[in-house]
N, C-alpha and C positions, 0 to 999 in steps of 0.2 A: 443447544449451542449458546454459549454465553458471549456477551459483547463487553468491551471496555473502551473507555476514552483515554487518549494519550496524545502527546505532542512530541515531535521529533524532527530530525533532519534526514532528508533523502540522500543516501550515499551512492546507490547504484541502481540502474534501470536496465533490464534486458528482456528480450522477447521470451515468451513462454507459450508453448503450444501454438494454436492457430491464430487466435485473436486476443490472447491474454498477455499480461506483462507481469514480471516478477520484480519487486522492489525490495531493496535492502535499506532499512530505516534504522537509525540509531535514536533510541529514546532514553530519557533520564531514568525512568522507573523500571523498564523492562529490558534494557540493554539493546542489543542488535536483533532486529526482527526481519524475517523473510516474509513478505506479504504478496499474495496473488491479487491482481486487479482483473476481474472478469471483463472481457471486451475492451481492454485498455488500449488496444492498437486500432480500434475502429475510429473513424472520423467523428462520429457522433458521441464519443465517450465523454461523460460529464466529469469524471474524476481525473483524467490525464492532465488537463491544464493546471490543476492544483499541485501536481506532483513532479515538478521540475527538479533535476539533480541539484544538490546543495541548497535546496530551499527548505524553509521551516514550514511545517504543516501540522494542523490539528486533525486527528483522525479518530474514527470509530472503527474498531477492529472486531471481527467475529472470529472466535477461536475455531480451529479446524483440527483434523487428525494429524496431517503432515504439515500443512501450511495454514497460516491464518489468512483470512480474506479481509480486504479493505471494504468496509461497508459505507463509509462516508469520509469526505475530506473537505477542509477549508483552509 
């Protein structure tokens, strides 16, 4: 599994499965990405406060088969 660093704007947020969230992010180098944030809907989530809609975010993304996963944000 490879990871990469990028920055972008959060375009859309929607629930995904039981505790996860699916984010649509636009980046300059990779275009539009669909990212899964594991446990993003839980109260103790450390990534959700950094990923507000229409906010700019620096991310570390882990490549996956169907969806990429967000590994870190600031």
